[in-house]
N, C-alpha and C positions, 0 to 999 in steps of 0.2 A: 228310283226312289226308294224301293225296297232294300236295296243294298246299303244306301245312305243311313236308313234307320238301323239296320242290322250292325253297321260300323259303330254308329253313335251308341247303341246299346252295349257293345263289347267295350267301347272306351269308358262309359260310365261304370261298368262292373269293374273294370281294372282300377279306375280312380277309386271306387268304394273299397276294394281290397287294400289298396296302398293307404287309404285314409284310416283304416282300422289300426295300422302299425304306427302311424304319426299323429294319431288323433289328439293325444293329450301330452304335449311335450312340456318339460320343465320351462317355466316362464309363461305359460298360459295362466290367465287369471280366472280362478274359479271361487265362487262365494256361495254358501248355502246356509240359510237360516230358517228354520221352521220348514214350512212347505213351499219356500221360494228358494229357487236356485238360479244362478247366473254364471254363465261361462263365456269368457272372451278369449278365443284362441290367437293371442298376438304372436307368439313365437311360431306357432304353426303356420300363420299367415306369412311371416317373414320367410320361413323355409320354402314354402310353396312359391312365393314370389321370386325367390333366387333360383329355384329349379326351372321355373317358366322363363325367366330371363335368359338363362343359359341356353335352354332349348331354342327359343327364338333367335338368339345371337347365332347359334350354330346353323340353323336353318337359313338365316340371312346371309351367312358366309358362303354357302354353297349355291346360292340362287344366282 
């Protein structure tokens, strides 16, 4: 169980480091007015979806 938590921690750290590079892509909707700000990462979501689809497709082919 400890090894699982360690592996999940490493995975979250790697995802966090990658997210800093692709955090705000062109196409993301960002709105700021006064003390209110709204950010909807639509382009980032599309890129992450494509990457995950490719990863799961590759894993499925070798299974």
